[in-house]
N, C-alpha and C positions, 0 to 999 in steps of 0.2 A: 556452536549448536545449541547451547543451553539459552543463549540470548533469544533464539527463534522460538524455543519452547516457553520462555518466560514472557515474550511478546503475546504469544497465543493464549496464555493463561491469564494475562492481564496484571502480571506482577512487576513489569517494567513501569518506571514513572511515566506518567502521562506526557510530559514535555518530551522525554526522550523517545516515546513511541510515536509521538507526532512529528517532531522535528526531524529525527534520525531515520525512522523507519518509513513514515508516510511521505514526507516532503522529499528529503535527500535521497532516500532509497527508492521511492516512487519515481523520482525524476530520472535517475540513472537506469532502472529497470525499463521504463517505459521508452525512454529515448532509444536505449540500445535494442529493445525488441522493435521499435518502429523502423529503426535503420535497417535492421535484419530483414524485416518485412519487405521494405522497398527494394533492397538489393536482390532479394530472392524473387520477388515478383518480377523486376525487371529481367531476371534470367529464366523466366518462365518455369520456375520451381514453386508452383502454386501451393501444393500440399505443405512443402517445407516452410513456406512463407506463413501460412495459416497457422502451423504449429509454433513457430517462433513468435509470430505477431500476437496470437491470442492465447496459445497454450502455456505461455509463461507469464505474460503480464496480468491476465485475468485472475489466476490463482494467487499471484502475489498481491494483487490489489484487494482481494477478498480477505486473504490472510492478515494483511495489514490493517484493514477496516476492522475486522473482529478484535484485534489486538487493542487498537486505539479505544474502541468502544468498551471493552472489558477493563481497560487501564482506567477509563473515566468513571467507570461504576465501581471500581476498587477504591475504598476510602484511603488505603495507605499508599497506593500509587498516585492519587490525585490530591494528596494532603496540601501540597503548596500551590495549588491552581485554584483561582476563584472558580466558582460553579459557572458562571456566565462565560468564562473563557474556556472551560472544560467543554461546555456545550458547543462553542464555536469550533473547537478543535474536532469534535465529533461530526459536526455538520459539514465542515470543510473536507474532512476525510471521506464521508460517504458521497458527497457531491463529486469530488475529484475522482474517486474510484467509479462511479457511475459514468462520468464523462470520458474517462481515459479507456473504460472497458468497452463502451459502446461506439467509440470512434476508431 
């Protein structure tokens, strides 16, 4: 639980926030919620499908995006990452969250 809190406050290292939470975690959460959405939609459980498909993935995407941006802004968390790479991590996370949340 402290990892989630540390991510949100930006004290997790930028590379860990990006690769572990945004890329790996985002892939797992979004694939599972998409699968759940498709299964529930095919069984005519529309409300449950919307809750699973969007009610879980969108908050996760927002939470992780905030964590990556805060880690990039934290000099201690982004100390070993060149500034152009940190900007790329932030841009990729924001674009990924937007695409995954709107589709």
